[in-house]
Structure formats: C-alpha cells, structure tokens
C-alpha positions, 0 to 999 in steps of 0.5 A, a space after each residue: 564813084 559808086 561803081 568803083 566802089 561796087 567793083 571793089 566789093 565784088 572783087 574782095 568778096 571774089 578773093 577767098 574762092 579764088 584763093 581756095 581754088 588755087 589751094 586745091 590746084 597746088 594741093 600735092 597728091 601725098 597730101 591729098 592721100 593723107 587727108 582724111 576723107 570728107 564724112 557723109 551725113 551719118 558719120 557727121 551726125 555720129 561725130 556730134 553724138 559722139 562728142 555730146 556723149 561718149 568723148 568725155 570717157 573714150 578720148 585722150 585725157 587732159 592732164 590731171 583728168 582720168 580716162 575712164 573708157 578706152 579710146 576707140 578707133 577704126 581697127 577696134 570697131 572693124 568686123 565688131 559693129 554689131 557687138 558696138 551697137 550692142 554695148 552702146 545700147 545696153 552698156 556694161 554693169 558698173 563700167 558704162 551706162 546703156 543709151 538704149 533709151 537715149 539714143 534712137 537705132 539710127 543714132 547708135 549706127 551713126 556712132 558706129 559709122 563715125 568711129 569707123 573713121 577714127 585713126 588709132 591714136 599715138 602711144 602716150 607716155 607711160 607711167 604719168 600720174 593719174 593715167 588709166 590705160 585700158 588699151 595695154 
C-alpha cells in the first residue's frame, strides 16, 4: 500500500514537468518568434522599479483616471538612453520629480534597460473624457 501511494505521488509530481516539456516541443516557430525574450536580471529589477515608481504616471490610464506622463516604449528610448537616465535622475520642473536621491545609478540604469524591452502600445480611441494623450 505504501509503495503504491509513493508511486502515485511521484507520478503526480512529475506530470506538470512532462506537460511543460511537451508544450515547449509543440510551440510553433511563429509563436516563438513573437513571444517576448526573457528579461535579464537588470531588466527584471528595472521592471520592478518601474512598476513601483513610474507606472502610476507612465502607463495607460484606467477608466476615470488620467495618465500624467507619456507611455514609454523601446522606440522612444533607443538612442536616448543617456537623456532618459538624466531625466529620471533630475526630473523636470513642475512635471516630473527627480529620483536621484531615491534611486541608485544602477537602479536608474535598470529602469532604462527595462524600458528598452517594451513594445509600443496600441492606439487608444480618441476623445474619451478625462484622457490626457501626450504621445501625439
């Protein structure tokens, strides 16, 4: 009886691993090409910091709430990394606070690295009440 229960537990524990391996084998090349690349350690840190410090102003707004800063994505960042680091560090008078006292240089670098992984968001419907669209 004990051996049967042990075999059952081991087979149930191994089942999710077998399913995951099978799914990886059957994934089409087109799906693999469109799936985002895994983030490295710096980008993971950048994502966490962005969600904690920046997302409130720089992500799409929810119904009834305004977006205060532009939506950020890789095409805005590419080639402007140093400018972005300076902007995150010092902010801009009356628009964005600077984070030079709240974030270390490596954390600001991590945010920039994460932003370089973000795709441009789809266009929203124009003219919705309360929308602030600074991208256009």
